[in-house]
N, C-alpha and C positions, 0 to 999 in steps of 0.2 A: 505492499499499503505506501511505503512510503518511498520505494527506490528511489525519483531521478529526485526527492529535497536533499535543498543544501542544510551544511551544521545549523548554517546561521532560520532556515525558516526550520530545520529541531529541534531549534532553540526556541522556536515561538511557539510548535506544541505542547514544549516543556512547559514554561509558561502557563499554556491556556488550559492542564491540569491540573497545575498548583492552583489556578483562578477558578478552579472548577470545586476542590479541596478545600478552597478557601468560604466559598461559599456555598458549600453543601450542595452542593449541584451533583446527581444519581453520575451522569454521564457527561466526557465534553463534547460539549456543543460547539454551531456558532459562536454562539452570543458567547463564550469564553475565549475561544479563538479570534473574535474581535476583538476580548477586552487586551485580550496580551498582545496584538496588533500594537494597540495601542500606547506601550509598554515605555520603548525608547522611543524618543518624542524625535530624534535626528533621521530616524529610518522614516523611506521615500512610502510607503504605505502609512504609520503616523503623520507625514507631512499630508499626506494627499485627506486621511478623516480630516484633520486640522480644518482643511483649508471649508471642508461642511459644514465646521464648529463644534467638531467632533471628540471630547477628549478621553482622557478615563476614568474620571468623574462620573462625567451624563455614563457611559455608557455599566459601570455599575449600580450609580442609580437604578437604571431601566430594568436592571437581572432583577437589585430583590427584589424590584415590584415586578416586572413582568413574571421573574418567573422563581414565585417566592419555596424557599427547600421547605420539605416533608417535617411533618410535628417527627421530631425526637421519638424511637423507643425506651423505654425503661432498661437501663442499660445495668444488670447488678456487677458487682467487681471484680467478680468473678472472670463475668464473661471482658470484660474492661481489659483487664489481664490478659485474658487468651487471646481476645482481637491485636496487640499491642505487639504480638507474636507470628503476623498473619497481614503479608503484602497483596495488597490488594492490586490489582494488573487496571492499567488505565483501558477503561470502554469510548466507543465515541458515539453518539448519538447518529443516525443514518443520513443523514444532512452533513455530516461533519463530515460521514464517510462519501459520500459523494461530492462535498464539496473538493476535498481532494486530487478525488478524481478530473473534476472540473480545471485544480489548478494546476494539474499535469499538461492540461494540454492548451492549457494560456504559455503555459513554459515553452510548447512545441509550435507554438501558434508564433511564436516570436525567433522562433532557432535555437532553441537553448537547450545548453546538458541539462543545467538543474534548476526544481522550484525555489524561488525564492517569496518573502514575504510581502512582496506587490503582487506574485500571481496566486499568492493563498487567499488575498482579500476577495483578487479580481474572482478568484471559485469561489468564494463562500457567496460574496452578492448575485454569484448564478442561479445559487440553490432558493429558486420560488416561496414563499415564506417560511421560509428560516428561521429561526431568534435570530441570527444578526441582522437580515432584513428589515426584519420586524422593529428590532430595534434605529437600525436607522430611518426608517420609515419614519417614530416615532418622536425621534427628534429634528426629522424634518431638513436633511440629508436627501436630493435628488443622486440618485443610483446612474440616471443617464451623466451624468457633470461630472459625476465624483471619475467612473469609467472613462472618463475626458483625463481628468485634471490628471488620476495614472499613468495613462499614457504618455503625459505630456511633460509629466518629473521622467518619466525613463528614458524620452528624446533625450532631454537633454542632460540626464547622465552618463547617457550612454553614446552622446555629441562631445561632453567633456574627457571622456574615457578610450571613445575610440571603437567602440565595446559591441557596438552594432552591429552579426555579418549580417554580410548583399541580401539584398532579396530574395534573388533567385536560390541561393543557398538552405536560405534558411525556408521557403516555398517546401522546397528539393526534401529535404530532411527534417521536415514536420511532419509531410507526409509520409514520409519512407519508416520513420519510428510510429505512425501513429498503424499502419501496417505490419510493424513488424512486432506490434505486443496486442494487437488485436489476432493474429497466426499463434502467437505465442498465448493468449490463451486459448483459445478454440482446441490447437495442443496438449497442453495438459486439461483441459475437459475430454479431449478421447482420449490418453494415457490413464484417465481414471476410469473411466467405464469400462476401459479394457483388465481394469488388477481389480472392479470391485466386481468385472462377469456381468454388467447389466448396461448391455450396449443402449448406445445413444444413435436414434438415428436422423438424419437431418440436418448433421452436423455442415455449416458452410465450409465451398472446400474455401484454397485462395482465389480464383478469380472471382468468388461470391464478395471475399471480403472486401478485396481491395476495388472492387463496384462499391461499396455500401461502406468504404472510406472517403471514396470520390466523392458518395456522397451526402454523406453527411456529413465532413469534415469538412473542407475544400471551401466552402461558404464562408466558415466561421474563420477559417486561414486566413483566407483571400479580403478578407472586413477587413482582420486585425493588421494582417499587414499593410493595405491600404489607408489607414489611420494615423496608423504609426509610424510610416515612412513620410505620409503628408509633415506631422511634428517634428521628425526630423529633418527635411526639409526647413521648416521654419525656425527648428535652432542656427541649422546649419549659415540661414540668411543674416540672423540676427549676428553670430556671429561675424561674417562678410563685415555687415552695416559695423561693427564695431575696430575691425580694425582696417577700414578702409575708407570709414565715414558714412551716409546717408546715402541708399542703392537710389537708382533710376527707379522708377516705379515702371516708363518702360522692360527696362531692362531684368526688371524681380518678376515684374506677368510671363517675362517670355521662359524665363530659367523653370517658373511654375507649368506652366506649359507642357517644357519641355521634357520637364518631370515625369509630368501623366502620361507621355506619350513612351518613357521607358518604363516606367512601370506596366503599362496595355504589352509594348514588349516582352515581358521579364517574363511578364505571365506565360504567354504563351509559349516562351521558352520554358519555361520551366511543366507544363503540359506533354509535349516534346521530349523534354529531358526524361519525363518519368516512360516513357508510352513505349518511349528506343532502348532505354535499356531494360531493367527490372522487372518494372513491372508492365508488358505490352497487359491489355487488358480487351480490343477492342478490334475488329475485322479491319474497321476503318478510324483513320484520324479525325479529329473534325473539319470539317473544308472551308474556304474563308470566311461565310456568310454567319458561321455558329460563334468561331473566334472574334469576328467583330458584334457578335451580339455579346459574350462577355465580354471582352472589351470596353464597351460601350460600356456597360455598366459599369467597370470597373472607374470609370473617367467621370462617369455621372457619378460615385461616392467619394472620387478621390477634389471635384470642386464641389462640392457639397459640404463637406469639411474642411476643404477652405473658410468658405466660405465662414462653418463655425468659427475657425481658433480669428478669422477677421475678429465678429461681432465676441468673442471673450476678449477681445484684447478695449475693444470700443467697449463693452462693460467694463473693465478695472478701471478703465478710465472716467468713465462717468463717472462710477465708487469712490476715486478720490476726490473728485469734486464737489462730489454731494447732487449729482443733477438728479433729482428724483423721477422727475417725468420720465426724462429721455432713458433713464434705468430701468422705468415699467416697460416704456418700448421696444427697447432692444432686450429683453426678460423677455417676451413676447418673443421677440426673431428668433430670439436662441429656442426659444421649444417647439415649435415651428420648422427650425431644422432642426433638433435632436429625430420627431416624428417625421421629414422625411429624409434620413437615413435610417432609421428603425424600418420603411417602407423599401428603400433602395437596398436595403440588406436580405429583406425577401425575395425581394425580385432576383435578387443575382441569384439566393439561393433556386429558385423557379425555372433560371437560365439555364443553370447547373445542368439539372434535370434532366430540360428537358434537350440540353445537346448528348447528355451520355444515357440514356434511361433509354434509346430508341437505337441505341446501339445494340447487336447479336452481342454475344459475351466469344472471347475466341476460347478455345477448346486443347 
């Protein structure tokens, strides 16, 4: 379950277990993980939460209000003495386990090898209705804006350390790892059925798994990379402006436009690379019209994300100047863009399904 977790991410989980014990919880839930993520004020996850006004004491108060501890049973001195010698293993809620899986997905989406605390945060807020999400909503956090700010902070960190893998490498490694992980799971289940003598019929074969990964994960992976690459470019433009002075608007527009075309090309090369190497899947490659369909959605996402970034910067400026009426107008436009981005993500998933599902699987 924690195969890809970095040491610092494991420390967060240990802190979550400690918080669960301190607050008399029966299982470590996403609410305890959220609390643990606020502990290190300098961490990227804690800074993203602080940007939404979410701090350690706020989360503690909400856990105590929303998840009160059970009434303790009367414990005799003999039972208490015996209990002290027993080490109770850490158990996690179903929501927490689902969040761990999503954390690993987010790590793959960025083309990285290890799960970091920011991936854990992204993972738990993906679990609809979980304790962490309920607390964040109760405290007035906008989850879409929180995801955006996490992405922004990650891009800033990667720009300063030059740690972001190239987009094609990130896309290929992400999908390749997802395919390998699912193949391992099916193989383990097959081995278990043989050992137990309880044969399982209908397990998906390799080609079916590859197809399901393409359809199930590629939209999220592509959306993540489009947003992340746009934030990376924005940070690179800021760094360039700091070194050379304000950039000409026409030059900036040309750089952004060329980057959109480059991203579109990289996505095509990623598909062709996976198809022509280990994961040749269908009888026919995508045709030009289908590449154009996917590419057009990628570009629409890119430009919608560009608009969202520009609106956020205007919002921050208005916030400093206390222009209340302007803030309300900008906030309305930000919400509209957020809804448009959601629709574009859905459109990308539908487009990929349209292009891939109609092809027959290679034998």
